[in-house]
N, C-alpha and C positions, 0 to 999 in steps of 0.2 A: 681373411680369418678362418681358422679351422672351424669345421661344423661342430655344433653342440648337440647333446642329446635333447631330444624333443620333450620338453616339459614347460609347464606354466611359469610364467616369470614369478620370482619370489616376491611376496607381499612385503611391504614395509613394515617395521616393527611398530605397529600403531596401538595395539593392545598392552596396557600396563597392568590390568587385571583381567579377570575372566567374567565379563558380563554375559548374560544369557543371549541366545540367538532367538530368532522368531519362532514361535510355537509351531509344531507341526500340525497343528490341529487343521464358513461361507456364510400405477403411478405411486414409487416408494415416497414415503412420508418422512419428512425431517424429524429428527429425534425431538421428543418433547420433554417435559419434566418428568421425573420419575414418579410412579405411583407412591413410592414410599417417602416422597419428599415432604415429610410431616415432622413435628417434634419428635424426640427421641421416644421410644416404646418404654413402657414401665417395666421396671424390674420383674423378672419371673418370680412366682410364688413358689416357696419350696413345695416339693410333691407332698411332704407329710402334712402340709396344710389343707389338703383336701378334706371336705366334710364328709363324714360317714354317712351313708344312706340311712334314711328314716326307717323305722320298723313296720311301717304301713306296706302292705302287700298289694299287688296287682295281678290281674289274669295275664298270663304270658301269652294268651292267644286272642285275637289274631296278631301276627307279628308286623306292625306298622309303625312308622316313625322311626326315629333315631335313638339308639340306646345310648346312655350316658359314657362319657369318655372313661370314666373310672370303673369300668366293669372289669372283673378279674380276667387276667389274659388266658388266651385259649392255645392250643398247640401251635408251634411255629409254623410260619407259612412255608410252601412248598418251593421256594423261589431257587434254592440250590440243592434241594435234596427233598427226601421223603421225610415226613415227621416220624418219630420214634412211637411206638405203641404207648398209649396212655390214656387213662379214661377220660371223658369229657367232664369238665367241671361242671357243677350245677348251676343253673341259671341264677342270677343274683336277684334279690328283691330290692326294689327301689322304692323310693318315697313317692307320694302322690302329689299332685300339683299344689302350689300354695292356695292356702284357704281364700275361697271366694273366686277362683278361676276355673275356667273349665279347660280340660285337656284339649290340645290341639295336635294335629299330625305335622311332622316335620316335612319340609320340602325335600324331595327326592326325585331321582329318576327310576322308574319302575317299569317292568314289563307287565306288572300284574293289572288285571282289568279292575277298574273303579267305576261306580255308578256316580254321575255328576249330580250334585246337589244345588239348591238354590244358593246364590252367592250371599255371604254373610259379611259383615263389616270386619275389617282385620283386627285381630287382638294380639297383643304382646304381653309376655310376663312381665310384670311390673319390675321384678328384681333381675332381669336380664335384658337390658336395652340393647345389647349387642348382638343378640341372636336373631338369624335369619328366620322368617316365619312364611307359613305357605300362603298367607294372604296377599303377598305382593313383595316387590323387589325391595331390598334394603335401601336406606338412604345412601347417597354418595359418601365416598371417603373410605377410610380403612380403619379398622379396630386397632386401638394403640397398645393394648396389653397383650404381650406374648402368652399370658396366662389364660387357659380356657378352663373354667371351672367345671366340676362335675355337675350333671343335671339328670333329675329323674326322666325316666322314659314316659312320654305322654301319649295316650292312646285316643284315637277319635271316638266319638260317642257311637255305641252300635247302630248299624242301619237296618232299616226294615227291609224284609225280603222283597223281591219283585213278585207283584202279584199276577200279573199275565204270563203264562208260560211262553218262553222263547221259541222261535222255530228251530226244527232240528237243523243241527250244522251240516254243512255240505260235506262231501267226502274230503279226506284229508288231501292236501296238495301233494304233488310229487317233490321229492328232495330238491332243494335249490341248488343251483350251481354258480359258479363265479360269473359275475358280469350281468346276472339276471336278478331284478328285484323280486322279492317274495311275491308271489301273485296271490289275489284273493284275500289279503289281509290288510285291514284298514289301520291307520296309525293316528296317534293323537298329534296335533299340530306342535306341541312342546316336546315330542320325542323323536329322535331319528331312528328310522327302523331299516334304512336301506343296506341291504347287503352288497349291492352291486356297486360298479364304479361310480364315481362322481358324474353328474349329470346323465345317469343312466336310468333316472325316474325313480320317483319316490311316491309312495301312496300315503296320504295323510288322513288320519281318522278325524272327523269332525262332528261336532254335535248335529244331530238332526234336528232342523228347526221346522215346525209345523206352520205353513204360511196362512195367514188370517185374511178373511174377506169381509168386506162390509156386509153386515146381516141385521135385520131387525132385533130390537132390544130383546124380544120374547124368545129368540134362539140363540141367544149369545152364550148363556150358561151351558145348555147341552153341548153346543159345539166345543166349547172349551174343555168340557169333561171329556168328550171324545178325542180331542187333540192331545191332552195329557195322557189318556190311555196309549194312543198310538205311539206317543213319544217314548213312554216307557217301555212299550213292546219292542220298539226299534232298537233302544238302548240295550235292552235285554238280549236281543239276537247279536248285537255288536259285542257285548260281553262275552257270550258263548264263543263267537269268532275268535276274539282276542285270546280266550283262555284255550282254544284248540289250535292257534296258529302255531306253526313250527318254531317261531321265535320268541314264544312264551317261555322264558327261562326260569321264571320264578326268582329272580334275584333283583334286589333293590339297592343302588347305590345313592346316598343322600348327597344333597348338593354340598355340604360340608362348608367350611370356611377357611380363608386364608390368613396368615399372619407373617410379620416380618421375622427372618431368622438370623439377622446380623448380631443381635445381642445374644442369641442362643447358641452361635457356633462361632463364639469369640475365641481368639488365640489365647492360650493360657500363659500370659505374662511373657511373651517373646519381645524382644527389642525391635523397634522399627515396625514396619508395616508389611515388610516382604516385597515391596515394590520392584518391578523389573521393567525398567524403561531405559531407552537410549535414543539419542537424536544422532541421524546419520548424514544429513545434508542441510544447508541454509542457503537460500536465495533472496534477492530483493530487486525491487523494481520501484523506483520513486520513493515514496514513504512507506510502502507495503514491504514487510519482512516476513518470510515463512520458513519455519523450521519443521523439518518431518522426521519420523522415526518410528518406532514400534513400542507397544506395551504388552508384555506378555505375563503381567500380574494375574489376570484372571485365567480361567481354564481356556477360553477363547481369546486368541491375540486380538487386538485392535490396531489399527494404523493411528499414529499421531500426526496431528497437524496443529502447530501453535503458531499464531500470527500476531502481527502488530501492524495497523494501518496508520500510525502516527510517529513513524520514525523510531520505534523501539520505546516509547513512552509507556505504553499500556499493552498488555498481551492478553490474549483469549485462546480459548481451546477451539479449533474449527470444528465445523459440523461435517459429518461424514454420511452421506446418503448410501444406504446399503449395508452389506453386513459390517460388523459381526452380529451374529445371532446365535444360535445353537451350532450352526455350522462353522468349520474352520475358515478363516479368511484367507483369501488367495495372495499370500505373500504379504510383505511389508515395504512401505517406501524406502527406497535407498538412495535416490537421487531427486532433486526437485529443481525446477527452473520456470522462469515466466516473465510476464510483462506486456503491456498493451492490451490488457483485457483476456489473455489466455495464460493459464498455468498448467503445468504437468508435472506429475510425480510418478515415478516408476519403481518397481522393485528389482534389485540387483541380484537377488539369490536365484538359483535355479528353480525353475517352476516345480511346484509339488503337485500332489494329486488334485488339489483344489484349484489350480491354474495360475496364471501369472497376474500379479497385481499391478494395477495402473489406474490412475485417478486424475481427473481434470478439473478445473476450476475457472471461473471468469473472474473472481477477485481475491482469491486466496483465503476466503473466510469458508465458504461451502464446497465440498469436494464431492464428487460423483464417481463411483467405480465405473470403468469402462466395460461395457458388455464384453464378455469372453467370445462372443461369436465374431466380434470385429478385430479380434486379435490373430487371425489366422496367418498373417505374414510371420509371426513369431513362433518358431518350431519349438519342440520339447527339448531339443539339445542346444537351443540358443541361450546366451546369457547376456543381459544388458550390463554394460559397465559404467557408461556415462550418457549425459545428453546435455543439449544446448538449445537455447531459444534463437530462432532465425528470423528474418524479416518475412519469410514465406511460411512460417511455422515452427515445426520442431524437427531435431535430427537426433537420433539415438545410434550409438555404436556399441559394438560388443564382440562376443567370440561365438563361434558355433563349432560343432564337431562334424567333421566331413565323413564322407563314405568310407574312406579308408582309416577312419580313427584319429587322424590328426586334426589340430585346431586350425581354423581359418577365421578371416576377418568377415564382418557382416556389419550392415548399417541399415537403418529405416528412416523413412522421412514421412511427415504428415503435415497437413495444413491446420489441424485443430486438435491433434492428440487423440482423435477417435478413429479416423480412416488412415490406414497405414500402407506404405509401399515398401517392399523389401528390395535392398540392393545387395545382391550375392557377392561371395568373394571373387567370382570370376570378373567382376567389374571393378573390383578393388585391387587384387593382386592375389596371385596364386599363392598356395601354402609354402612352397619354397622360397617366396620372398617375403610375405607377410603372414603373420600368425593373427591373434585377436588385436583389436583396437582398444586401448585402455583410457584414453582421455580425449575430449573434444571441447572445443570452444568456438564461438561465432561472433563475427563482427558484420552485422547485416546479414547478407547471404554469403559472405566469405567464411569458410570453414576450415579450421585447422585440427588434425587429430594426430595422436601419438600411437604408435603400434610396435607390438614385439616382432622382431626380425625373424625371418624364416632360418636363418643361420647367423651366428656371430652374436656380438654383444651391443651393436650400435642401433640406437633407436631410429625407427623409420618414421619420417614425418610426411603425413598425407595432407593433401588440401583439396578444397572443392570451391568453386565459384558460383554454384547454384543451389546452394542450401543443403547439399550432400546428396544429390541425385546422382552426380558423377564425380569421380576421384582421380586424382594424379599424385604419384609418387614423386616427392621432390628429390632433387640430387643431393641434398644435404644428409649426412648421417653423422649423428652425435654419439661417439664411442663411450661406453661404460655409464651411460645414463638410462636409468630405468624409466619407462614410461608409465606414469601413475597419475590418477585423477587429482586435480588440483595443481598440477604442474604448469598449466597454461593460464595466461591473463591476456587482457586486451588493454593496450595503452592508447594514448593519443596519437602516437607515430606508427602503430601497427600491432603486432603481437609479441608477447614476451614469454620465454620458457626458462623455468628456474628447476633444477633437479630437486626432487623432495625426498626426505628420509635418506639422505646419503651426505658423506663427508668427503672431501677432497684435500689435497695437499695444501697447507697453509690455514689461515683462520678464516676464511670466507667461502662463499658458494658462487660459482660463475653463473651469469646471467647471459641469455643469448636472446637477440632481437631479430625481428623480420618485419619489413613494411607490409607485405602481402601473404606471408606464409610460404613463399617459393624459396628465397635465399636467406640463409640464417648466418649470423655472425655473432661472436662473443662481444658484448657491448657493456658489461660491468660486472660487479660482484657485491653480495650481500655479506656484510661483517663489520666488524670482527665477530665471531660467533665462539661461545663458550666451548671448551673441549669436552665438558660433561654432557652436552646435548647430542641429539642426533641430526641436527640441521634443521633446514627448512621443513615445515610441515604443510603448508599449503599457501596458495595464492588467492587474492581477492582483488577485484578491480571494478571501478565505475567512473563516472565523469570526473570524480575527485581525484583520481589517481589509482595507483596500485598499491597493495599491502601483502607483506609476507610475514607469516607467523612462524617463529622459529623456536625450538626447544633450547633453553639455556642450561637446563639442568633437569634431574629427574622430577617430572611434573611441574615444571616450571617454565614459563614461556614468555617471549618478548615479541614486539612488532616492530618491523622496519617499513618505511614508506618511501615511495618514489613517484615523481610526477609523469615520468616517461620510460622508466624502467631501467634507466642508465645509471642515475645517481640515487643512491639509498642512504637513509639516515635512521638511526633508532628513534622510534616514536614514543612507545607505551611498553610499560613492564605489566604484563597480564598477572604475574605473581604466580602462586602455587594453585594449580587446579588439580585435586586428588582424584584423577581419573584419567580418561582419555579424551583428547581433542580430535574431532573427527571432520570438521567441516568450518569454513569461514565464509563470510560475504561482506561487502560494504556497499553501504548506501550512497547515493548522490551527494549527501551532506558529509560524507567522510566517516560515519559512524562504523565502526568494525564490530560485526557479530560473529561470535563463536559459539559452536554447539559440540556436545559430546555427551559423556556420562561419568559418573563418580560413584565409588563405593558408598553404601549407606550404612546405618548402625548395626543391621544384621549381617551375619556371616554370608547371606547369599542375596542380599539387598542392593540393588543398582538403580541409581536416580539420574534422571535426565539433568543436564546442566547447560545453562545459557549465559554468555558472558557478553557485555557490551563495552566499547571503549571509544571515547571521543578523541580526536586528534590531540595529543599533549597531555591528556588527562589520565588518571588512574582508572583501571578496568573495575566494572562492578557486576556483581552476579544479579541476573533477573530472578526476582522471587517467585519462582514456579510454585511454590506452596499457595501462593495467592491466586494462582489460576484456577478458577472454578471448574470442577470435572476432571482435573488432570490425575490426581492422586486417588488410588483405590487401595483397599486391603485386599492382600493376598489370602483368600479362603476358598475352599472348595469341599463340598460334600460329594463324594463320588458315589458312595453305595450306603444303603441304610437296610438293616435286618432287624426283625423281632423274634424272639424266642425266649421261652421261660419267663415270661413276663417282663422283659426288658427290651428296649430298643437301643441298637448301637448304630451309630453312623461313623464312617471313616473318610478321610479325605486328607487335606493338608491345610496348614495355616503359617503364614510368616516363613515358608521356605522349610518347615518341619512337618513330619507325619502328624496327622490329627486324629484322635478319637474321642467322640462325645456319647455320652449314654443318657437314657431318659427311663423314668419308671413306666407306670401302665398308662399314662395318658398321652405320651409323645408330645407334650407342649414344654416342659421345662427340661432343658438339656444341660449337662455339666461336662465341661471338657476334662479329659484325663491327663494329668501331669504326670510324665514319666521320662526319665533320662533315656529311655530306649526309643523314644520317637524323635530326639533330635540329633544333633551332632554337626560335624562339619560337613559343608555341601548341602545339597537340597534332598529332602526325603518326602515321599507320598505315599499314601495307601490308596488303593484303586478298589478293592473288594473285601468283604467280609463274609465268613460262613460260621455256623453252629453244628457241632457234631457230638457224637457220644464222648469224644475226648475233650470238648470244650471249644471255645472260640478261637478262630483263627483269622487274622488281617493280613493282607498281602499288598506288596507294592514294590517300590524300588528307592534306592539311595544313590546318590552321586557324589561321594566324597572325593573322587578323583574327576577333575574337570572333564575327562574323555571316556570315563569308564562308568557304566550304570550296572549296579549290582542287584540282586533280589533282597527285599526287606520283608521279614516275617515276624509278626508278634502274636503271642497266644495269651489266653485268659481262661480261668476255670470258671469265673462268675461275671465276666464282663466289666469288672470294676478294677481289678489289679492286672497289669499287663506285665509281660516279660518277653525277652527275645525268644523267637522260635528257633528251629533248626536251621543251620547254616548251609547254604547252598553254594558250593564253590563255583568260581567263575574262571574258566581255562584262558590261557593267554591268548590274546588275539581277538577276544570277544569284546566288542565295543559296547553292546547292550545285551543284558541277558536278565529278564525280570518276568515274573508273572503278572498278569493283569486281571485275571478272575479266578474265582476258587469255587469249589462246589464240595458238600459233606454228605456223606450217605451212610448206611450201616457199615460198608466195608472200609470205610476210611475218607481221605481227603484227596482231591485232585486239583492241581494248579495247572493253569494255562497261560501262555505268555508268548514271547518272542525271543529269537537269538539272532543278533546281528553280528556279522563279521565283514571284514573285507570283501568276501566273496558273495555276500547277500544276506537275505533275511529268511529265515525258516521259523515255524512255529516250535514251542517248546511245551512239553508236558512232564509233570512229576506226580508221584503218587506216594502217599504215607498211609500206614493203617492206624498208627498211633500218635502222630505228631512228635515222634522223637527224631526221625530220619526220613527225609525225601529221596526217592529214587528218580532219577530222570529216565523218561520212556527213551528207550534207545532206538526203536524201529518204529517209524510212522509210515501211515499209508503213503505209497508213492513217494517216500522220502520227505514229505511235507513241501515238496517244490511249489512255490506259488500259491501255498495256502495261507490264509489269515483266520486264526481261530478267535472267535468273538466272545464266546460264552460256554459255560459248561454247567450240567446239572447232573444230579443223582437220579437214577430211575429204579424201579423196582428190580430189574435185572442188572444194575451196575451203573454206568455212567455214559453220558452223551456229550459230545462236543459239535458246536456248530459255528459255521463261519462262511467264507466265500473264497473263490478262486478266480483268477483272471482280471483283466483291467475293468475299469468301471463300466464302459459300454457293452463289455461281453462277459460280465460277472455271472456266476452260478453258485447256488447254494451248496455248502459243503456239510455233510454229517457224518460223524465218526462216532462208534459206539465201542463200549468196552464193559467186559464183564468183572474184570478185577482192577481197572486202572492202570494197568501195565501194558496190556495187549490191546491194540485198537485195530479196528478195520472200518474202512469206507464203505457207506451205503451210497446208493445211486443219487446223483445230484438233484437238488430241489429247486424248481422254478415253475411258477405258475403258467398254465397253457397260453395265455394271453400276452405274455411278458417276453421282452427280448433279453433282458438279463435281469438276475434278481441275486440277492445275497441275504444270508441270515445273520441277524444281530443279537438276538436273546432267545432263550429257552427255558422252559419250566416243566416239570413233570408233576401230573395231579392224577393220582391212582394209577391206571395203566394208559393213561393219555399223556402223550408228549404234545407241547403246544409251544412252536416257534414263530417269532415274528421277525420281519425283515423288510427290505425296501427292493422294489422291482421297477423296472423301467419298461413303460408301455408307450403306446403312440399318443397317450395323453400326458406322458412325463412320469416322474418318479412318484411312486404310490406305495403305501405301506400295505402289506399282506400278512396273512397268518396261515400256517401249515400245522396240520394235526395228524399225528400218527398213533394207531391204537395197536401196533404190531412191534413196537420197540424201536422204530425209525426206519423200517424197511420200505414201507409205501406212505404217502402222504395225501391228504386231501386239503384244498386251498379254498381261502375267501379272502376277499378284500375289506380292510378296515374302513368304515364310513368316513369319508371327508370330502368337502366341498371345495378346499383348496389345497394347496401343497402342505403335506403333514409329514410327521416324523414321530416314531416310537422310540423312546430313549431308555426305557426300562419296563421290565415286566415281572409280575408276581402272581401267585397263586395260593389259594387256601381252600380249605374244604367247601367254603361258600362260593367261590367263584375265581375268576381270573381278571386281573387288572393290569392295563398297559397305560403308562403316561408318556407324555411328550409335548409336542407343539403343534398347533394349527395354524396355518397362513405361512407367508414368506419369511424366511429365516430372520430377516432384520425388523419384521414386524409382525410376528406371529404371537398367538396368545396361548396360555397353557390349555392342555387338552387331556382328557382322560377317556379310555375306552374299557368296558366292561363286558364279560361273557360268562356264560355257565359252561360252555364247552368247547371254546376256542375257535368255532366256527361262525357262530352267530354273534356279532359284536354291536354294541350301541356306542356312539360317542357322546359325550357330555363337555359342551364348552364351559370353561372357567373365565369369567371376565371381571369378576367382582374382587374385592380384598386384595387389590394388586396382582392378581393373577393374570390380568390382561390389561391393555392400554396402550400408553405411548411407549415406543420401543419395542423390545422383544422380550417374552416372557415364556418360560418353559419349565416342565417338572422332569428332572433327570433321575430320580431314584425313588422308589416305592417299596412299601412292605406292608403286610396285613398281620395283625394280632387279634384273633377272634373276629369281632365285628369291626374293629377299629382299623383304618386305612390312613397311613402316613406317607405323604410324598414331600419331597424337597427338591427346589428347584432354583431359578434364578429369574431376576428382573433386570434388564440393563437397557440403558439408552447410551447416547453420545457422551454423556457427563455422569451417569450414575450406574451403580452396580450393587444389586441387593440379593440376599439369599431370601427365599420365600418357602413358607411351609403351608402345606394344604392338609387338612385333617377331616376325615369323613367316616361313615359307617357303610358297611356292605353286609346286607342281610339276604337270606334265602328262604324259600318255603319250608324247607326241612331243616334248617339250623336255626 
């Protein structure tokens, strides 16, 4: 045969619509029930229902406790730019405590010195049973109402001054450096004060207890008096030391409280739920059936495992140990096989930055991700196409890119799905003879595989007698037959091969048989087949025989069965399946199970589909709506910002862009209904900013299945939104969209990425007035290898931060601009003790620029902060305190201080976390575990903003079966504000 051009084999026409692909977005404990698994929350109370403050007054000093949530708003935060000059609003006057109650301080994290008092019994406001109080932890459970009413500020009673003078403080300690705990500073046991790396040593401040000794009764009173005076003196000395310590920043972050955001961030009347699920493979062994796929409904994709242990009568959602959490999951299951106590699922996509997906199970119920460190036999250029269960374990086959750029065959064998050995193409066949292997099946340790030829169109048949460790090429070549997964089956007399997705002359499809995989011959035909169909879609076999599913018309299927692969008869009409059939299997009892996906009621909704059919009976759909934990609502709040007395959150809901607004309390949210936020395809907003010309929200729209374009919407008041300036997308650009935005006195800057066939580069735009955006034509070093993660306005212009290089050799990138159009690169940012580091978020506060990122050290990945006081030219570093793995997911600043939010703990089991700082170098971490902010599964805060004293953060709580939005509200105070 004449040689053909080197190209991958054409895929069969399996897609009838455009379902979404997996998201591009990482002792584990099994997922438990959700912290939000309670009756529905009460409906939000309208903001105008908030009670006005009483006319009583209170002294504004000292500033302790938490201010009410209905305080008038203050200037906008510095998250994406400097605030515009405006006078500070007057401090409000609030009512005093209810009659008969004494004021009490609110619980908070503070760096301020406090004199310990005698313990008092806990007290609660009788009209606020849901409030957290300083006297002790709240009861278990979560507050059910999303509305948090305004409350008067309550001040502690005045304290008496210390009588004995404290000893003089020692000389101030030298400036602290990264990796060293602050010397000479005691700390309270309930406050984290370490500036150094985890396990680097922490000093805890404890109450000084004076030991008592047995004395005669006549000396007891004088000794008690002396002990009390000594204790007061020591505490006074500690107070002076605390006040003079370098980490005494004078800011206080209240404990705050959490609430569910599910009802607050509802979709504004969109059809369906925006679900994006598909099933890619089905396997069975005995009475156990497992269907696998992926779910990209939520921002972080999750692998799907749906199983039945009673032959398809009842179905449940499998338990997955490991991600997803706040990190992207490494791939999604594309193939599954198993039996005899060992199951294996693997990803069939090219591995992304997060790695390769592979999961093992002993029973098909509980699945555990394989440690990436054990997957070294799989190279970055490898792609798994199929796998099979053998007597000795598992065999996987696929393709690899060779050194000369051509495709070659590759296989892997494993006894347990955890430890793998690689079989290179040199042991299978050189690239001039064999390209990639596309399909594999096993009968015991006899293995048969179909491969692409090095030249010509004849399918290459390979065989192995030892479970896939050694391969032979058979003498049989089948011309004009494409090797595809699902084309092989095992019968009682050997192996069966049927071409899939192909039609031949006549009204049937030929069948080929072989007793051992060596010699093949045509042994029968499947038909007659309807001329409207595309032929056989896949084979399934078990001890009950062989089944072939064929398409009889558009989205209509029929089943043929055979006992030996030679004689076939029509068995069952599956009828109309409005979607794509992707995989089939058959149990030992002859039950046929087919999996795939179908279109939902929304224009971008995609639903998983499972069908079962007994021999000679009509097919029925498995009611997947009844599978607990399978369905989720498509909602995401990507960013939140406060300005001018209003809160604006942006994201997506049910496949359309979403905008929600709130008044000055941040508890009641209203979805914006606008025709400009929806339309054909998928839309989402990823960031929002407020400048002199109004609000600007940015994101992307995907009206074309393969082209992603910019989406900009603007508003003058945050309530009415309209389309923003149009950014043209040149031909050949597959993805061109902004991800982040900053607003300053000079105008607005957008940052995103531009993806073409030649690669990905960052993209920047600038507009002085929101009328027209100009793309930056010249980037530092052409932008090669750069990923811009965030932008902010500074007193001198703008700053953009990101990273360059692969994850293991990443370095922080800083670009600065005075006008938003001309940019220059500053020197790379990386802490001294780190092997690699990248910047993720940046804010500007006065003349101080604060950026946070992630660095890799000998102890693993750790969050760090970098501070510049000269516009980004030089940087000083510090580590954010964390006892476990931690990540910062958003950063904001105001005149009172800087707040970062994220998660603390492993991605799949971390709790919400918040860090606060007055200068960007000295940080204190506060664990959030109450009110659904921690607990079973993974919780994190991903967006934060500050308005005056009020801090609002939005995040997520997710387990294997639940997915909820969470809101955290707190107050931030400082000594001078």
